N, C-alpha and C positions, 0 to 999 in steps of 0.2 A: 128699452133703450134709446137716447135721443138720436135723433135724425140730424144731418148736419148737410145743407146744402150750398155747392159752390160752383162757381161758375167754371164754364168748359175750359178757359183760358188758364185756372187755379189748378184744375183736375189735370190738365197736361204739364202743367209744372211738378206737382206731386209724382206724376208718373215718370218725369226725367229722373228722378232720385229712386227708383224702384228696382228693387234686385227680385225679378221674375213678378214683381207686382200681384202678388198673392191677395190681399186686400188693401182699399185706401188707409184702413185703419193701421196696419203694419208700418206704412209710410209715413202716416202723422207719428206714430209710436217713436220711430226711429229719429225723427226731426226733434220731435220733444226731449229726448234721450241726450242727442248731442247738444241741444241748447241748455239744458239743465244740467250737462257733465254727469248722466246717470250712464253707467255701463250697461250696455246693451245684452239683453238675453241671448243666449247662444242657441239660435234656431235652426234646422234645415231649410236650406232656401229650395225652393219648387221649381219644378220644370219649366221654362218658359212655355205659353202656350202656342205661340206660333212659329213655325218652322226648326230652331234649335233649341234642344233641351239645355239646360244649366248644366249639366255637365259638360255637353260638347262645348259651351261656349268657353267654360274654365279651360278646356283641353286647347282650345284656339289662343287662347291668352298665353297659357303655356309655352305652346309651340312655338308662337312668333317670338315671345321674350328670349327664349334658349337659341332660337336661329338668330337672332340679333346679337347676343352674346358671343356666340361662338364665332362671329364674322367680326367682331371688334368694332362694330359699327357704336358710333357716340349716337343714343338716342335719349328720348325723356320720357320714361314711363308713369305711372299716375304719381302725383307728386303729394297730394294730401292724404292725409292718414286716415281717410274715411272708411265706413264699415265695409264697403265693398273691396277694398285693398286686403283685409284680413280673411276675406274669402275667395281671394285669388284672381279679381279683377285687375290686372297688373297694368293695364292702359285705362286711360280716360273714357267713357262710355259707360253704358247701360246693356239691356238685354236685347237691345234692338241696333246697337253700333258700339265700335271701339276707335280709336284714332291714335296713331303712333306721329308722335312729333320729333323732328331730325333737326328743328330749328326755332330760333326764339321768334316771339312775335304773335300775338294772339286777337281773335275777334271778339271785343268784348260783347256783340251784341248774340254771334251767334255761340260764345263760350267755346270754341274749339282752335287748334292753332291756326293761322293763316295759311299755312302749307301743312298737311300731313297726308299718311298713306291711311286712308279709311276703309273700314270693314264693316259692311251692314250684315247684322247677325240676323234679321228677321226681315220678313217683306214688307213692315210698317211703314217705312219711307220709301222704298224702292216702288211700290203700288202708287204712291203719290207723283212720283220722278217718269212715271211710263216706262217703269221697269218690271213690271208684273210677271213676265215670262223668264225673267233672269234668274240663275241660278242662285241660292242663299247657301253659304256666303257669298256675297258679291261684293268684289274690291276697287277699289280707285283711289286715284289721286283727287283729293280735295283741295280746293282754293277757296277761302273766305275771307272777304273783306267788304264788310256791308256799311252801305251809305251810313256815316255818322259815328261808327266804332271809333275807337282810339287811334289816332294817328293814321286814319283810313286815308287821307289825301297823300301822304307820303309814300305809302306803299303802293299805291296805285301803279307807278312804272313797273315794279318788281312784278308783281302779279300780273300786268300784262304783257310782259316780255315772256313770262313762262308760258303764258295762253300762245303766243304766237310762234314760242321756238319748239313746244313738243308738239300743239295741236291736238285736235280731237276731243277738245273740252266741250261739256255741254251746261249752258247757264240753268239754274234752277232757283234762281230768287233774283227779283227785283224790286228797288225800293224809289219811287218817284222818277222811274225811267232809269235808273243807275243798276246796273248789273252787279251783283254782289256776292254770288257765290257760283262755283263752276265745280262739276265733277270730269273725271277722265278714266271710263270704266277699262277694267283689263278682261275686255271680251274680245272675240273673234281672234284669238292667238291659236298656238300650235300647241296648248295645253287645256285643261278645261278652268273657266272663269273663276270655278268654285274651289280651284286647288291654290289657297290663300299663302301658302309658302313659295310656290312658283309664282305668283304675282308678286310678293314682296323681293323675291330675287330678280324679278325682271325690273321692279323699280329700282333697286339697289344699283344693278349693272347698267342699266340704260337710260333711266331717268332722271334719278338722283346727281348724277354727275353734269348733267345739263343744266340743272335747278343749282348745284352749289357753283359755278361757274357764273350764272346772273347774278346770285347774292354776292359773289366775290368781288364782281365787277361793280356792283351797285355800289358797295359801300355804304350801306344806311345802317343806322342803330336800331332801326325799329324791326328789322327783319336781319338776322344774321347767324352765325354759327354757333350751337350750344356750347357752353363751358363743360369741357370734359370732366373736371373734378365734380362740377355737383352732378353730373350725368353718372358718374361712378358711384357716389354716395347713393344716390338713389336706387342704382342697381343692386347696390350691396344690400341696401334696408329691406329690398324685395327677396333678395336670395335667403336672407335669414329668416323671413317669414317660410319662405318655400321649404329649406330645411326643416322647420319645425312641423310641415304638413302631413 
């Protein structure tokens, strides 16, 4: 069998597209299938090696999706018809994290929303962020506006205002002396930090209204409220997939 050597940076890019990351070969095959328009083989997804197994991860996606639907919240699930979508990954992310967007605006460098409710599903990232003792899943508000990303200067006042108003954010990325990504963890509350539904309820009840008002006052097109019709279309498309499972 031929051997292919890849750089650490390329391997990290492959890993971001993995589901369970059984083997690098399966990821390359998935990307080639998508590029060539070949229908992927239906295979079982293996359990993740660290912290949460695949079934638990899919359960978290489904419970969060249902929780938001029942409360009539306008949110944006995964938008692209990626292989993960058909497997039950309703939100952007992989086996290490998921992100839920409630606003427009994305960080073109980080490939995540500028503002999101973020759930770490493994200790892959928390370990590097000094959170190795935290429970998994670990929830936070994540703000991302990395230096040089699209329209990043225009978004700075909104991001800065959110950090000032809510408080408790920890910066975890700096480029050329400029802070670009921050997390505000749902820890040290009167409930378990691993209770992702409680964390999301806390976000919707206490934090989102503050962010809403900041965005409403800022009146910039780069970060604003989601279009309800578009959100509903994406949610309905996922419901059709859920009903077939």
